[in-house]
N, C-alpha and C positions, 0 to 999 in steps of 0.2 A: 575549433568545435574546442582548444583550450582550455578556452577560459566558458566555452559550457560548461562544461564537467563539474568545474568548482560551486557554479551556480544553483544547476541539482542536486549537487549533495545535501550543497544549502536550501534549498527548499523542498530540500527529500526529510531533512532531518527540523521540519519546522515541524510537527505536530503538533494535534493540540493538546496536546500535555508537558509540550516545553511550556509554555506560553505562561507567561503568569505577569502580567500588564499590558497591552494593545501596542497597537508599533507601526510602523508600516516601511519599508520598501520600495525601494525608486528602481524602476528597470531604464534599464539606455532600450532594453523592446520585450514587448512582452502578446506570446502566442495569446493572441482570439481561441480558439476553441471553433465557440460557435463562425463563426465566416474565417476561418482558415487566417487569416489578418497578423501581421508583424507591427504590433502599437509600441509608435515610439515616443519617450521621457512620460514610462504609466508611472503612476504611483501605484501600489495596496497596501493600503488600511485592516488593520484584524483589529480586530478588541482580547480583553486581556482572556479566553477561553481561543480562542487561534480561529472563529468564524471574523471569515472577510467584509466586511461591512461594506465599501468605498475598494472602486479604480477607477481611475482617471488622471487626465493628465497631469505633471505635473507643474504645471504650472497652476491650472485651479484649484485645486485635489483639495485640502483642509485637516494636517491632522491633528487630534486628539492633542488635548494641550499637557503639553511635558515631553508629547516625542521626537524624537531627534530619526528620521530615516534612514535608514541602512544605504549609503550609497553602491548599488547596484548601476548605478548610469555605464560604463561601458561593457556593461554583460546582456545577456536573452537568458529571459522570466518563460519556466512555464510550467506548471501546474501540477503539482501534484500525476503522477499514475495509475493506475491501476490493475491491479492482475489481479486476472478472475481463475485460474487455474494452481494452485499453490499445496505444495504439502509444509507445511514450516516446522511440524516436529518434526517430519524424517529427514536422515542426513545422506546423502548420493549414497555413498561406498556400503551403506548399511541393506543391503536390495538382499535377499536370498537367504542364505541358512547363518550368517551371520544376523543379520538383522534379527533373527528369534533370538535371541540374544539382550535383543536392548529392553530397561526396562520400562513401565510406565514416568519415572518419575525419568528417570533419564531420558526415556521421549520427546521431555515439556522442557526438560533445563534448553532441551537442544534449538526447540523450539524458541527458547527464550533468546539464544544467539539467532538461529536467521532474523526472528523478526527485528531486529537491529542492525543488521546489515539489510533488512531488504527497506528497512524503512531512508537509509542512508545514501541507497542509491536512488530515493526516488518514489518509491510507489508508495503514497499515502495509506491505499487501502488495495485489499486482499481478499478473494475469495475465495476461502480454504474448503479442499474439498475431499477431506479425508484422516482421520486420525485415528490412531488406540483410544482405550481410555478416553475419548472424552481431554484428551491432553490443550487441544485444540481449546476448549471452550475452557480446561483453565487459562490458556495460553491468556487470550482474547481479554480472562478477567483480569485476571496481571492488569495488563493493557490499558484498557479503561482507570486501573484503580491506582494506575502512575509508576505500576510493582515494578513493570518494564516497557523499556521504549521500545516501540513502537510502531505497524499500522494499524490506521481498525480494522478493524476482522468481521467480516461476513460469511456465512454458512447456508449452505442448500438447506432442510430440511431433511431428519437423518433419513426419514421413512417416504418422500419421493426420490429421494437420489438409491436406498432401495433397491423402489420401483423401475428406477429405470436403468439398474445394473442385473434389475430380473430379465424387462424388455429385450434390453438388449440380448446373454445369452440367452435368449429364448432365440430371440431373430439372424445368432450368427447359427445357431445345433438348426433350425430351418434353413442358412439360408449353404451348413455346409452337408448336411444331409441331404435333401435337394439338387448338387450339385455332384453328392460321390452319385448316387443314381443313376444319372444322366450321361 
């Protein structure tokens, strides 16, 4: 585990915004998530935008001209992690009454901090499920523009989220009133 954490942190910082030139990483072990196999001595090649262009045995993988692979041959490499339920613009200590005094600009600034920390923890994609004043949209736009370090951000459609919240509330009320009558 001591060798794995630095690799996770390193790979987590490899967001598409961090790239300006093609590169490669030589991994001692590489988790192939589709099969669940741990591949040995693999090289991951990516282009200037950070898109992976090839993965293969280090002895057979051709590197782009002028690229020297980052040597992580004594470590295990994992793909970027995905978190499907985040509230990046929220601070856990600001729940309830204290949260009422948090402004929309402050929430956006908190989001920038949390996005950076989330990316450094190895999460390269998140699904943000709620924020006030479209602060999550502003954060995503800042990340996409390269102004803020953070993971790729996805959102549920707010109209669908509203319908889902309404449906959950109705089911809860129906269940609650049914139990009370019994």
